[in-house]
C-alpha positions as CSV (number, residue, x, y, z in Angstrom):
1,M,0.1,-0.1,0.0
2,M,2.8,2.3,0.9
3,K,4.6,1.6,-2.3
4,T,1.5,2.4,-4.2
5,S,1.0,5.6,-2.5
6,L,4.6,6.6,-3.0
7,C,4.3,5.8,-6.8
8,I,1.1,7.9,-7.1
9,L,2.8,10.8,-5.3
10,L,5.9,10.8,-7.5
11,F,3.6,10.5,-10.7
12,F,1.8,13.8,-9.6
13,I,5.1,15.6,-8.7
14,S,6.6,14.7,-12.1
15,L,3.4,16.1,-13.8
16,A,3.7,19.2,-11.8
17,A,7.4,19.5,-12.5
18,Y,6.6,19.0,-16.1
19,G,3.8,21.5,-16.2
20,Q,6.0,24.1,-14.6
21,T,8.5,23.8,-17.6
22,E,8.5,27.2,-19.8
23,K,8.0,26.9,-23.6
24,V,11.3,27.5,-25.4
25,I,11.5,28.8,-28.9
26,Y,14.6,28.5,-31.2
27,D,14.4,31.0,-34.2
28,N,16.6,29.9,-37.1
29,P,16.9,31.1,-40.6
30,Q,17.3,28.2,-43.2
31,F,17.6,27.6,-47.0
32,W,16.1,24.7,-48.3
33,W,16.9,23.6,-52.1
34,S,15.6,20.5,-53.9
35,V,15.0,18.8,-57.2
36,N,11.6,16.8,-57.6
37,T,11.2,14.6,-60.8
38,T,8.0,12.9,-61.8
39,A,8.7,10.7,-64.9
40,R,5.6,9.3,-66.8
41,M,6.2,6.0,-68.7
42,T,2.5,5.1,-69.5
43,D,-1.0,6.3,-69.0
44,R,-1.0,4.8,-65.7
45,W,2.5,4.2,-64.6
46,G,5.4,6.3,-63.7
47,A,8.4,7.3,-61.2
48,I,9.3,9.8,-58.9
49,A,12.6,10.7,-57.5
50,D,13.5,14.0,-55.4
51,F,16.7,15.2,-53.6
52,H,17.0,17.9,-50.9
53,I,19.5,19.7,-49.1
54,R,18.4,22.1,-46.0
55,R,21.0,24.4,-44.4
56,D,20.9,26.2,-40.8
57,N,21.8,29.7,-40.2
58,F,20.9,30.4,-43.8
59,M,23.6,28.6,-45.5
60,S,26.5,28.3,-43.0
61,S,25.8,24.8,-41.7
62,S,24.2,21.6,-42.6
63,N,20.8,20.4,-41.5
64,F,19.8,17.4,-43.5
65,Y,20.4,15.6,-47.0
66,F,17.4,13.8,-48.1
67,A,16.6,11.5,-51.1
68,R,13.5,9.7,-52.2
69,I,12.2,7.2,-54.8
70,G,8.9,5.8,-55.5
71,A,6.4,4.0,-58.1
72,A,3.5,6.5,-59.2
73,Y,0.1,5.2,-60.4
74,W,-2.3,7.6,-62.0
75,A,-5.7,6.3,-61.1
76,T,-7.4,9.1,-63.1
77,D,-6.0,12.5,-64.5
78,K,-6.8,13.9,-61.0
79,L,-5.7,11.0,-58.6
80,T,-2.5,9.7,-58.3
81,L,-1.1,7.0,-55.8
82,V,2.6,6.8,-54.9
83,G,4.7,4.4,-52.7
84,G,8.6,4.0,-52.2
85,F,11.6,4.4,-50.0
86,A,13.3,7.4,-48.5
87,H,16.4,8.1,-46.7
88,L,17.4,11.1,-44.5
89,W,20.8,12.2,-43.1
90,L,20.3,14.6,-40.4
91,A,23.1,16.7,-39.0
92,R,23.9,16.7,-35.4
93,D,26.6,19.0,-33.8
94,L,28.5,17.4,-31.2
95,E,30.8,19.1,-28.5
96,G,34.0,20.4,-30.1
97,A,32.2,21.4,-33.3
98,E,32.1,18.0,-34.8
99,T,29.1,17.2,-37.1
100,V,27.7,13.7,-37.5
101,Y,24.7,12.5,-39.4
102,Q,21.7,10.5,-37.9
103,N,20.5,8.2,-40.3
104,E,16.6,7.6,-40.9
105,N,14.9,5.1,-43.3
106,R,11.3,5.5,-44.5
107,V,8.7,3.4,-46.4
108,Y,5.9,5.8,-47.5
109,Q,2.6,5.6,-49.0
110,Q,0.5,8.7,-50.4
111,A,-2.6,9.7,-52.4
112,Q,-2.9,13.1,-54.1
113,W,-5.8,14.9,-55.5
114,R,-5.4,17.6,-58.1
115,T,-8.1,19.7,-59.6
116,K,-8.7,23.0,-61.3
117,E,-11.4,25.6,-60.9
118,G,-11.0,28.0,-63.8
119,R,-7.4,28.9,-63.8
120,V,-6.9,28.1,-60.0
121,T,-5.2,24.7,-59.2
122,F,-5.7,23.0,-56.0
123,V,-3.7,20.0,-54.7
124,S,-4.8,17.8,-51.6
125,R,-2.3,15.3,-50.3
126,V,-2.2,12.6,-47.5
127,R,1.2,10.8,-46.8
128,N,1.7,8.1,-44.6
129,E,5.3,7.4,-43.5
130,Q,6.8,4.5,-41.4
131,R,10.4,5.9,-40.1
132,W,13.2,4.2,-38.4
133,H,15.5,6.9,-37.1
134,E,18.7,6.5,-35.2
135,V,18.7,8.0,-31.6
136,L,22.5,9.1,-30.8
137,N,24.7,9.2,-27.6
138,P,26.2,12.4,-26.9
139,N,29.4,11.0,-28.3
140,G,27.7,10.3,-31.8
141,T,27.5,6.6,-31.6
142,V,23.9,5.0,-32.3
143,N,22.0,4.2,-29.0
144,R,19.0,2.6,-30.6
145,V,16.8,3.0,-33.6
146,R,13.3,4.6,-32.8
147,F,10.1,3.6,-34.8
148,S,7.3,6.1,-35.5
149,N,4.6,6.3,-38.0
150,R,3.8,9.9,-39.3
151,V,0.6,11.0,-41.1
152,R,0.9,14.3,-43.3
153,F,-1.9,16.4,-44.7
154,L,-1.0,18.8,-47.5
155,F,-3.2,21.4,-49.1
156,S,-1.9,24.1,-51.8
157,V,-3.2,26.4,-54.1
158,N,-1.6,27.9,-57.3
159,I,-3.3,31.3,-58.6
160,P,-2.3,32.5,-61.8
161,V,-1.8,36.3,-62.0
162,F,-1.2,36.6,-65.8
163,E,-2.7,35.0,-68.9
164,N,0.8,34.0,-70.1
165,P,1.4,30.7,-68.6
166,Y,5.3,31.5,-68.5
167,L,4.9,34.2,-66.2
168,P,4.8,33.8,-62.3
169,S,1.7,32.7,-60.4
170,I,1.2,32.6,-56.7
171,S,1.7,29.6,-54.7
172,V,0.2,29.0,-51.2
173,A,0.5,25.7,-49.2
174,D,0.0,24.4,-45.7
175,E,1.1,21.0,-44.2
176,M,0.2,19.4,-40.9
177,L,2.4,16.3,-39.6
178,I,1.2,14.2,-36.8
179,H,3.2,11.3,-35.6
180,F,3.0,8.2,-33.2
181,G,5.0,5.6,-31.4
182,K,6.0,4.5,-28.1
183,E,8.6,7.2,-27.7
184,I,6.0,10.0,-29.0
185,V,4.7,11.2,-25.6
186,Y,4.6,15.0,-25.7
187,N,4.6,15.8,-29.5
188,S,2.1,13.9,-31.3
189,L,1.8,17.3,-33.5
190,D,5.1,16.8,-35.0
191,Q,5.1,20.0,-36.9
192,N,3.4,22.4,-39.4
193,R,4.7,24.2,-42.6
194,T,3.2,27.1,-44.2
195,F,4.6,28.4,-47.6
196,L,4.0,31.6,-49.5
197,G,5.8,32.3,-52.8
198,I,5.8,32.2,-56.5
199,K,5.8,29.4,-59.0
200,Q,7.5,30.1,-62.3
201,R,7.2,27.5,-65.5
202,L,10.4,27.5,-67.4
203,T,9.4,24.9,-70.1
204,D,6.5,22.5,-70.6
205,N,8.3,20.0,-68.1
206,L,10.5,22.2,-66.0
207,S,9.3,24.6,-63.3
208,F,10.3,26.0,-59.9
209,D,8.7,27.6,-56.7
210,L,10.6,30.4,-54.7
211,G,9.4,31.6,-51.4
212,Y,9.2,31.8,-47.5
213,M,8.3,28.8,-45.6
214,L,7.7,28.9,-41.9
215,V,8.4,25.6,-40.3
216,Y,7.1,25.2,-36.7
217,Q,8.1,22.0,-35.1
218,Q,7.7,20.7,-31.5
219,R,10.7,18.6,-30.1
220,Y,10.5,15.5,-28.0
221,S,11.0,17.2,-24.9
222,G,7.5,18.8,-25.3
223,F,8.3,22.6,-24.3
224,E,10.9,23.1,-27.1
225,Y,10.2,24.4,-30.2
226,D,12.0,25.1,-33.7
227,M,10.8,28.2,-35.6
228,N,12.6,28.0,-38.8
229,H,12.3,30.9,-41.1
230,T,13.1,29.1,-44.5
231,L,14.1,30.4,-48.1
232,R,12.7,27.6,-50.1
233,F,13.7,27.0,-53.7
234,F,12.3,23.9,-55.4
235,F,12.8,22.6,-59.0
236,Y,10.2,20.4,-60.6
237,F,11.2,18.3,-63.6
238,S,8.3,16.2,-65.2
239,P,9.4,14.3,-68.4
240,D,6.7,12.3,-70.5
241,F,8.1,9.3,-72.2
242,R,4.8,8.2,-73.5
243,K,4.1,8.1,-77.1
244,N,0.6,9.3,-77.0
245,K,0.7,12.5,-74.9
246,D,-3.2,13.4,-75.1
247,R,-3.7,12.9,-71.3
248,I,-2.4,15.6,-69.0
249,H,1.2,15.2,-67.2
250,Y,2.1,17.1,-64.2
251,S,4.7,17.0,-61.4
252,I,3.9,15.4,-58.1
253,P,5.2,17.7,-55.3
254,G,7.7,16.4,-53.1
255,D,9.2,17.4,-49.8
256,E,11.0,16.0,-47.0
């Protein structure tokens, strides 16, 4: 009985201590660059591949490198289904200014719906990721591999400003990321990403977007947050290898 009472008392003391922890926000300027490829092989099948580099303190230090591949299926001209594999190299600074990379493997599945109302394009995407990411010791060695499942909800709008399709249009997007797992205790809402910028077509199968992305992320501690003010510069390459190109082809947006 005494042991039970003591456990209950310690539990409430720990809750009180956690409740008294003040929120800490770390502001960081970032630069995020990527190339995203959507290759159409047939009317139904294609492949995607993208590579990303994100830098902290704008460009002075590494944040991550990220690569992804996948198979794409066009269920209709509006609905695409994608599944594949990805790998992340996440930079970690050790004492003495040494940088090591924390590895993460992912398997992912996604469904994307793209539609147009007049000249405005709307994109909705749901992505599910199974993630195996290393947890490092203070000296940079691997302590264990942590598993989590993350669900992502993206909604974006592309608004043309000019009649000429080769002049910039306005791009607005928001993505919410929620993850689950035994070690996900205080931060089930992993992060939110809001983007505002321009989209520019260069050729029929090459375009880019450029703008500001605010990444607001909660750390595993629960009381620490990252506020990343990010200059985003994404290229989209969408080759179409079909002989009959009557059906529309468009890039499938990709981000880490």
